[in-house]
C-alpha positions as CSV (number, residue, x, y, z in Angstrom):
1,X,-10.7,-7.1,30.5
2,X,-10.7,-6.1,26.9
3,X,-7.6,-3.9,27.5
4,X,-5.8,-6.7,29.2
5,X,-6.5,-9.1,26.3
6,X,-5.1,-6.5,23.8
7,X,-2.0,-6.1,26.0
8,X,-1.4,-9.9,26.1
9,X,-1.9,-10.3,22.3
10,X,0.4,-7.3,21.6
11,X,3.1,-8.7,23.8
12,X,2.9,-12.1,22.1
13,X,3.0,-10.5,18.6
14,X,6.0,-8.3,19.5
15,X,7.9,-11.4,20.7
16,X,7.0,-13.3,17.5
17,X,8.2,-10.4,15.3
18,X,11.5,-10.2,17.3
19,X,12.3,-13.9,16.6
20,X,11.3,-13.8,12.9
21,X,14.1,-14.0,10.4
22,X,13.4,-14.1,6.7
23,X,15.6,-16.4,4.6
24,X,16.0,-14.9,1.1
25,X,18.1,-16.5,-1.6
26,X,18.9,-13.0,-3.1
27,X,19.9,-11.6,0.3
28,X,22.1,-14.7,1.0
29,X,23.7,-14.2,-2.4
30,X,24.7,-10.7,-1.6
31,X,25.9,-11.5,1.9
32,X,27.8,-14.7,1.2
33,X,28.9,-14.2,-2.4
34,X,29.1,-10.5,-3.1
35,X,30.9,-11.1,-6.5
36,X,28.3,-13.4,-7.9
37,X,25.5,-11.3,-6.5
38,X,26.7,-8.2,-8.3
39,X,27.5,-10.1,-11.5
40,X,23.9,-11.4,-11.5
41,X,22.4,-8.0,-10.8
42,X,24.6,-6.4,-13.6
43,X,23.5,-9.1,-16.0
44,X,19.9,-8.5,-15.3
45,X,20.3,-4.7,-15.7
46,X,22.2,-5.2,-19.0
47,X,19.4,-7.6,-20.3
48,X,16.7,-5.1,-19.4
49,X,18.7,-2.4,-21.2
50,X,19.1,-4.5,-24.3
51,X,15.3,-5.3,-24.4
52,X,14.4,-1.6,-23.9
53,X,17.0,-0.5,-26.6
54,X,15.5,-3.0,-29.1
55,X,12.2,-1.1,-29.0
56,X,13.9,2.3,-29.4
57,X,13.1,3.8,-32.8
58,X,15.9,4.1,-35.3
59,X,16.8,7.4,-36.9
60,X,17.0,6.2,-40.5
61,X,16.4,8.8,-43.2
Protein backbone atom coordinates (compact mmCIF):
# COMPACT_ATOMS: atom_id res chain seq x y z
CA UNK A 1 0.00 0.00 0.00
CA UNK A 2 2.81 2.37 0.90
CA UNK A 3 4.61 1.58 -2.36
CA UNK A 4 1.42 2.24 -4.35
CA UNK A 5 0.96 5.62 -2.64
CA UNK A 6 4.54 6.63 -3.49
CA UNK A 7 4.01 5.53 -7.09
CA UNK A 8 0.87 7.68 -7.42
CA UNK A 9 2.53 10.73 -5.83
CA UNK A 10 5.62 10.30 -8.03
CA UNK A 11 3.49 10.09 -11.17
CA UNK A 12 1.56 13.23 -10.26
CA UNK A 13 4.75 15.10 -9.43
CA UNK A 14 6.34 14.14 -12.76
CA UNK A 15 3.26 15.35 -14.64
CA UNK A 16 3.32 18.67 -12.77
CA UNK A 17 7.04 19.16 -13.51
CA UNK A 18 6.51 18.44 -17.22
CA UNK A 19 3.81 21.13 -17.46
CA UNK A 20 5.72 23.79 -15.49
CA UNK A 21 7.20 26.67 -17.47
CA UNK A 22 9.00 29.48 -15.74
CA UNK A 23 8.47 33.00 -17.04
CA UNK A 24 11.56 35.11 -16.55
CA UNK A 25 11.94 38.69 -17.71
CA UNK A 26 15.67 38.20 -18.30
CA UNK A 27 15.13 35.04 -20.33
CA UNK A 28 12.40 36.76 -22.35
CA UNK A 29 14.73 39.69 -22.97
CA UNK A 30 17.38 37.42 -24.49
CA UNK A 31 14.88 35.36 -26.49
CA UNK A 32 12.73 38.18 -27.88
CA UNK A 33 15.17 41.13 -27.98
CA UNK A 34 18.70 39.80 -28.25
CA UNK A 35 20.20 43.22 -28.97
CA UNK A 36 18.78 44.93 -25.85
CA UNK A 37 19.59 41.86 -23.74
CA UNK A 38 23.26 41.98 -24.69
CA UNK A 39 23.39 45.78 -24.36
CA UNK A 40 22.00 45.50 -20.84
CA UNK A 41 24.37 42.68 -19.89
CA UNK A 42 27.34 44.60 -21.29
CA UNK A 43 26.28 47.70 -19.37
CA UNK A 44 26.12 45.72 -16.13
CA UNK A 45 29.55 44.18 -16.76
CA UNK A 46 31.09 47.61 -17.52
CA UNK A 47 29.49 49.10 -14.39
CA UNK A 48 30.89 46.32 -12.21
CA UNK A 49 34.31 46.81 -13.83
CA UNK A 50 34.24 50.56 -13.11
CA UNK A 51 33.27 49.96 -9.48
CA UNK A 52 36.05 47.39 -8.99
CA UNK A 53 38.59 49.63 -10.80
CA UNK A 54 37.73 52.56 -8.50
CA UNK A 55 38.98 50.52 -5.52
CA UNK A 56 42.21 49.50 -7.29
CA UNK A 57 45.22 51.17 -5.63
CA UNK A 58 47.06 53.80 -7.67
CA UNK A 59 50.80 53.49 -8.31
CA UNK A 60 51.71 57.05 -7.38
CA UNK A 61 55.31 57.69 -6.31
